[in-house]
C-alpha angles and dihedrals in degrees: 000000000000090000089059095055114096123189125196115256128203107294119246093218130051114276122239105276111264113216093216090062089073082081125043135174123241091247091054091052091050090049091048091052094047098044122354091194092056088049090052093053091046103043113010101039106005119211123197114280127204119249110263123215087186091060091050090049091050092051093048093049092050091050091047092052092046093055090052098046100072091218130154122256116196112231091217096055113138112270094253115149118235109272114208100142113152091327119278091271092060095240111122125218120247113277109259120226117256111256142126090242133069108273126219093262092052092047090049093053092048092047091052090058094042092055095044127094089249093070088065096048128083111223121221088223137005126203087003112188123209140177116207120196118215120214089257091058094255117137132225117199126199147153124218117212096217137358118200127193105200125209092247091063096258127125129223126194113198130198116192115217121201094180131077121287113268124248111275089235092059104117092191096055094095098042095093092054091043090058091048088052091052090049092052091051098041100039105027098025093231114175105243089219088065096044134086131178123212137196109201110199107207092189090066103018090237124140117206108196118190124190111237089233089067094056108088103179109121139188092267090057091054092047089053090054090056087049090057089058093047090050092050096238105157107150122162115258106194117210146127093309093063093086092061097035115127090217099051093115090060097045120081093187091051094050090050089051092051093048092047093051098040117114110274088003092284 
């Protein structure tokens, strides 16, 4: 039976342009940057994906934080669904056990927020949606977990992560915050010298603030990423995320990566 199953591979020629790709979410751009082939199988030619308890947990935790943050939500925000797929850094949270009660992992994540400085701050906005137009007319959509206006006149954009912290060598780890930084500067005209972006890792309780001036991604970089899609360039880019990729069984490069990095080469 398995020999009869055929799965679509990355096409050799450019695909027919898809109108909806004139607009992409921040998470899609991060996925495209990390592994174009995974992006292809998620967005361009979707393959079945396994149900993820980690994704449900992430969504529930974000909602729980939102209801306790007393932020403002604009009624005219773009109708963009909450996007908490395997965190922006590509590192999924542990799978929670199935139960009608809060499990230890869920309690741990909630406790990390409750004991953090953010639980005592009132955000200016929570789950704040935005649409950023690139010079070429392409659109980037996103949603920021929390926006804080501090008393010293600085701004802080926070993204809560329920998954594990990424590898320090992961060049894509900062891309999500870099796009948020661009949105703050382009849409709300925030001075980058008065802006910082923070990943708060609930699994460890660690905040990782980054000054906007250290994030170098620009509008031309994002435009080039759209160009990759239009050109049909969807090569595999093996890395640490291969082990948790839903499409590993279809990806020779990913399986080689997993075997090469397994303990004792197993």
